[in-house]
Each structure stands twice: as structure tokens, then as C-alpha cells.
LOMI-431940 format. One line per field, with one value per residue (C-alpha): x, y, z; chain; residue in three letters. Coordinates in steps of 0.25 Angstrom, whole numbers, plus 5000, padded with zeros to 4 digits. Layout:
BEGIN
X <- c(X_...)
Y <- c(Y_...)
Z <- c(Z_...)
chain <- c(A_...)
resn <- c(ALA_...)
END
This chain:
BEGIN
X <- c(5480_5476_5482_5476_5484_5476_5485_5480_5484_5477_5478_5485_5487_5495_5500_5496_5497_5498_5497_5492_5481_5483_5472_5475_5464_5467_5462_5451_5446_5452_5456_5468_5471_5484_5490_5504_5507_5522_5523_5531_5543_5542_5541_5553_5545_5537_5523_5528_5538_5527_5517_5528_5530_5515_5514_5526_5520_5533_5537_5540_5549_5542_5535_5522_5520_5523_5512_5502_5503_5504_5491_5484_5489_5484_5470_5471_5476_5470_5458_5453_5444_5446_5435_5444_5458_5463_5471_5481_5476_5487_5488_5479_5484_5498_5503_5514_5524_5537_5536_5534_5544_5544_5536_5526_5524_5522_5511_5504_5504_5499_5486_5485_5483_5490_5495_5509_5517_5524_5538_5542_5557_5558_5562_5575_5577_5577_5563_5557_5561_5555_5542_5541_5544_5532_5523_5527_5513_5512_5512_5523_5532_5533_5547_5552_5566_5573_5585_5598_5591_5594_5581_5586_5584_5569_5562_5548_5539_5542_5534_5542_5538_5549_5560_5554_5558_5573_5583_5581_5572_5581_5570_5570_5555_5547_5533_5527_5530_5522_5522_5517_5515_5517_5531_5535_5530_5524_5526_5527_5539_5538_5531_5540_5535_5531_5530_5516_5515_5507_5503_5502_5499_5507_5496_5490_5475_5464_5465_5480_5476_5466_5476_5486_5474_5471_5486_5486_5474_5481_5494_5486_5492_5485_5475_5482_5480_5486_5492_5481_5473_5478_5466_5461_5474_5469_5460_5455_5448_5453_5441_5426_5426_5435_5440_5435_5443_5434_5438_5452_5449_5450_5438_5439_5429_5423_5427_5437_5432_5442_5439_5443_5444_5455_5464_5471_5472_5487_5487_5477_5483_5485_5499)
Y <- c(4635_4644_4642_4648_4647_4648_4650_4645_4646_4638_4633_4620_4613_4624_4632_4635_4628_4636_4632_4635_4628_4627_4628_4625_4627_4622_4629_4618_4622_4610_4613_4607_4609_4608_4613_4618_4619_4617_4611_4620_4612_4601_4608_4614_4625_4636_4640_4653_4646_4636_4647_4654_4642_4640_4654_4654_4641_4635_4620_4619_4610_4614_4601_4608_4615_4603_4595_4607_4610_4595_4592_4603_4598_4584_4589_4595_4583_4572_4577_4567_4568_4560_4557_4552_4545_4537_4545_4545_4555_4563_4561_4548_4538_4544_4549_4560_4557_4564_4575_4565_4558_4543_4542_4553_4545_4532_4538_4544_4532_4523_4532_4532_4522_4528_4521_4527_4538_4550_4553_4564_4561_4565_4552_4545_4531_4526_4532_4529_4514_4514_4520_4511_4499_4502_4506_4496_4493_4507_4507_4517_4527_4540_4546_4541_4545_4559_4562_4555_4542_4529_4526_4512_4508_4511_4498_4502_4506_4521_4531_4542_4556_4567_4557_4556_4570_4567_4556_4549_4537_4526_4519_4503_4502_4513_4510_4524_4536_4548_4558_4572_4579_4593_4590_4580_4588_4582_4572_4563_4554_4540_4529_4518_4503_4497_4511_4517_4531_4540_4554_4564_4578_4590_4596_4602_4606_4597_4600_4596_4583_4580_4582_4572_4562_4564_4562_4548_4544_4549_4541_4529_4528_4517_4522_4521_4532_4545_4555_4566_4567_4581_4589_4590_4597_4610_4620_4629_4623_4628_4621_4621_4606_4597_4583_4573_4562_4549_4535_4537_4544_4558_4563_4575_4585_4584_4599_4609_4623_4633_4642_4654_4662_4653_4654_4665_4665_4668_4665_4664_4664_4655_4648)
Z <- c(5358_5370_5384_5397_5410_5423_5436_5449_5464_5474_5489_5490_5504_5511_5499_5485_5472_5459_5444_5430_5422_5407_5398_5383_5372_5358_5346_5345_5359_5366_5381_5389_5403_5411_5424_5427_5442_5446_5460_5469_5475_5464_5451_5445_5438_5445_5441_5435_5426_5421_5418_5410_5402_5399_5395_5385_5379_5376_5379_5394_5402_5415_5419_5424_5411_5403_5411_5411_5397_5393_5401_5393_5380_5383_5385_5371_5364_5373_5380_5391_5403_5416_5427_5438_5441_5453_5462_5474_5484_5491_5506_5504_5495_5494_5508_5508_5519_5514_5524_5536_5545_5545_5558_5553_5540_5547_5556_5544_5535_5547_5546_5531_5520_5508_5496_5496_5502_5496_5503_5495_5494_5509_5516_5520_5516_5530_5533_5520_5522_5536_5531_5519_5527_5536_5524_5514_5509_5503_5488_5486_5493_5484_5484_5498_5498_5499_5491_5494_5500_5493_5485_5481_5496_5496_5491_5492_5480_5477_5469_5462_5461_5462_5459_5445_5442_5447_5444_5458_5455_5461_5470_5467_5467_5460_5460_5454_5447_5452_5440_5442_5428_5434_5439_5428_5416_5404_5397_5410_5413_5407_5414_5420_5418_5431_5439_5442_5435_5444_5440_5451_5454_5458_5465_5452_5452_5449_5434_5434_5441_5431_5420_5427_5428_5413_5410_5417_5408_5396_5399_5403_5417_5425_5433_5447_5457_5453_5462_5459_5471_5476_5472_5487_5491_5484_5492_5480_5468_5455_5447_5449_5448_5457_5456_5466_5473_5475_5478_5474_5461_5457_5449_5440_5436_5422_5419_5425_5428_5434_5445_5438_5451_5456_5443_5435_5420_5417_5402_5391_5377_5365_5364)
chain <- c(A_A_A_A_A_A_A_A_A_A_A_A_A_A_A_A_A_A_A_A_A_A_A_A_A_A_A_A_A_A_A_A_A_A_A_A_A_A_A_A_A_A_A_A_A_A_A_A_A_A_A_A_A_A_A_A_A_A_A_A_A_A_A_A_A_A_A_A_A_A_A_A_A_A_A_A_A_A_A_A_A_A_A_A_A_A_A_A_A_A_A_A_A_A_A_A_A_A_A_A_A_A_A_A_A_A_A_A_A_A_A_A_A_A_A_A_A_A_A_A_A_A_A_A_A_A_A_A_A_A_A_A_A_A_A_A_A_A_A_A_A_A_A_A_A_A_A_A_A_A_A_A_A_A_A_A_A_A_A_A_A_A_A_A_A_A_A_A_A_A_A_A_A_A_A_A_A_A_A_A_A_A_A_A_A_A_A_A_A_A_A_A_A_A_A_A_A_A_A_A_A_A_A_A_A_A_A_A_A_A_A_A_A_A_A_A_A_A_A_A_A_A_A_A_A_A_A_A_A_A_A_A_A_A_A_A_A_A_A_A_A_A_A_A_A_A_A_A_A_A_A_A_A_A_A_A_A_A_A_A_A_A_A_A_A_A_A_A_A_A_A)
resn <- c(MET_LYS_GLN_THR_LEU_TYR_ARG_TYR_ARG_ARG_LEU_PHE_GLN_ASP_GLY_VAL_ARG_GLU_GLY_VAL_PHE_ILE_ARG_LEU_GLU_SER_GLU_LYS_GLY_LYS_ILE_GLY_TRP_GLY_GLU_VAL_ALA_PRO_LEU_PRO_GLY_PHE_SER_HIS_GLU_THR_LEU_GLU_GLU_ALA_ILE_GLU_ASP_LEU_ILE_GLU_GLY_ASN_GLU_SER_ASN_LEU_PRO_SER_VAL_GLN_TRP_GLY_ARG_GLY_ALA_ALA_LEU_LEU_ASP_LEU_ILE_ASP_PRO_ILE_GLU_LEU_GLU_SER_ILE_PRO_ILE_ARG_LYS_LEU_HIS_HIS_ASP_LYS_ILE_LYS_ILE_GLY_HIS_LEU_SER_LEU_GLU_GLU_ALA_ILE_GLN_LYS_MET_GLU_LYS_LEU_GLU_GLY_GLU_GLY_VAL_ASP_MET_ASN_GLN_MET_TRP_SER_LEU_LYS_ASP_ALA_LEU_ALA_PHE_ALA_ASP_ARG_PHE_SER_HIS_LEU_SER_TYR_PHE_GLU_GLU_PRO_LEU_LYS_GLU_GLY_GLU_ASP_ARG_SER_GLN_PHE_PRO_TYR_PRO_VAL_ALA_LEU_ASP_GLU_SER_LEU_ARG_THR_LYS_ASN_LYS_GLU_TYR_PRO_TYR_VAL_LYS_ALA_HIS_VAL_ILE_LYS_PRO_MET_LEU_HIS_GLY_TYR_PRO_LEU_PRO_LYS_ARG_VAL_LYS_GLY_VAL_ASP_PHE_ILE_LEU_SER_SER_SER_TYR_GLU_SER_GLU_LEU_GLY_ILE_TYR_GLN_ILE_ALA_LYS_LEU_ALA_LEU_ARG_LEU_LYS_ILE_PRO_LEU_LYS_PRO_MET_GLY_LEU_GLY_THR_CYS_HIS_LEU_PHE_LYS_GLU_PRO_LEU_PHE_LYS_GLU_GLU_PRO_LYS_ILE_LYS_ASN_GLY_ARG_LEU_TYR_PHE_PRO_LYS_LYS_TRP_SER_LEU_ASN_MET_ASP_LYS_ILE_GLN_VAL_ILE_PHE_ASP_GLU_SER_ILE)
END
């Protein structure tokens, strides 16, 4: 099997986002794609460490490599295509308020109609309860409390994200698990009965988002909105074709053609 690695670096909000595309080609000519893009500040591994594992070709314990390689292999053994998927658009359906004060968050939410909020484990119990009391109609409060707060005292519906990668999961009412394959690795954590299983991006490229969407289809996850509406945050297209967001759905192109002037081939050999 032949493996080609394409490294990219692109503008992302106020900084840059880096990663590697994996292209696997079987002896029978089948093609599989994956993406490895550790998220700085959240992933334990660096991109350089991930690239080293990819080139060595050994079994990896790095989550980003597990997922990127796993996605490419899934393409080889279970090739599927997907036209669109329902999404949650960041800053629209899910509002990030973790960095705001209670007063600022209230002012922001009074002007918006989001489904839920992401509090990024940054709020005190007192402020989180005051906010949730005021906006109790929201479907969920994602990671409301900072470390050291008594989670058992927060009675509102909670979505877990970062906590799924630790042992701190003591909220009384967990409504959803937000699973980010780039951070969790592959295979994914087991689904819990009665808890929504929401796949979400870690600011991967358009192709990486497409692979997460296909994984949802393969796993037969109910078609509830996924946290994959982040394509609009990038300023430089890596592909000649671009996904489109329309009426709450993300539509994927029928083919993926790399802009070769935006990437660098760093490995192209049989493994």
C-alpha cells in the first residue's frame, strides 16, 4: 500500500492551522483519505510527533494519528459518499460564552437565538446557575463549570466535551456527549444509552469534516445536527471545490481536488 502525506498551513481566524492529509492507495487502486491535525492547547501530541508516527508506519497511540489513519482505512474497506448532513453552525446554533462575564453573556444571549451555549469549563457554579436560571429554555449547557466547582449542584442539561477525556463527569443531567475524533482517537468511546452522541470537528479542513460526517453515517448515528459547521472560519481554501451551508445542512462537493500550491508533499512511499 502506498502512503502520500500532504502538509498544509493556512490562515485561521487570528492565527494559523496546520495539519497533514493522508492518502492511501491499495494495490487494487482503491483510494482512502484522512487528516491528522492535532489541535494546539487541546491535543497532547504535536504535529511533528504525529508526522513521525505516520512515516514510521507503526501502530500509534496518538489520537490524531489513530483517527486520520483510521478514516483513510475506512475509505478503503467501506467506501461511501455523502451529499450533506445537518449541522450546528458555530457562533450561531451554539454560542461560545466561556470567555465572557455573566453580564456580558446575558447581553449577548438576549440578542441571539442559539440552541445551546459552550461555557468551556470557565464559569463558577454561582454564575453558571444565575445564567442557566435566566436562559433555562436552552437545550444544553456545554461544559459549564471550571475545575473545583461542585458539578452535582448544576441541575440543567449538560453536554460533555473536554470532560469525556478526563474522569470528571459528575453532572446529574448529562444530555449529550460531544465527540471529537481528532482528540479522542479511533475507535471512538462507547455510546451511552439515553445520551445524544454528537460528532464535532476540531477545526479540521473541509476534507476532515467530510470524513467525520461519513463516520456518522457508518455508525448509524441519528441524523441530529452535528458540530461540523466550521468551514467558514478558514481564510484560504485548500481545495478547488468547497462545501456549502444551506438551510441548516452542510453540502459536500462531489470530488476533492487539492490546490497543490497550498500544500507540500512530505512523504510518498509504500508502507
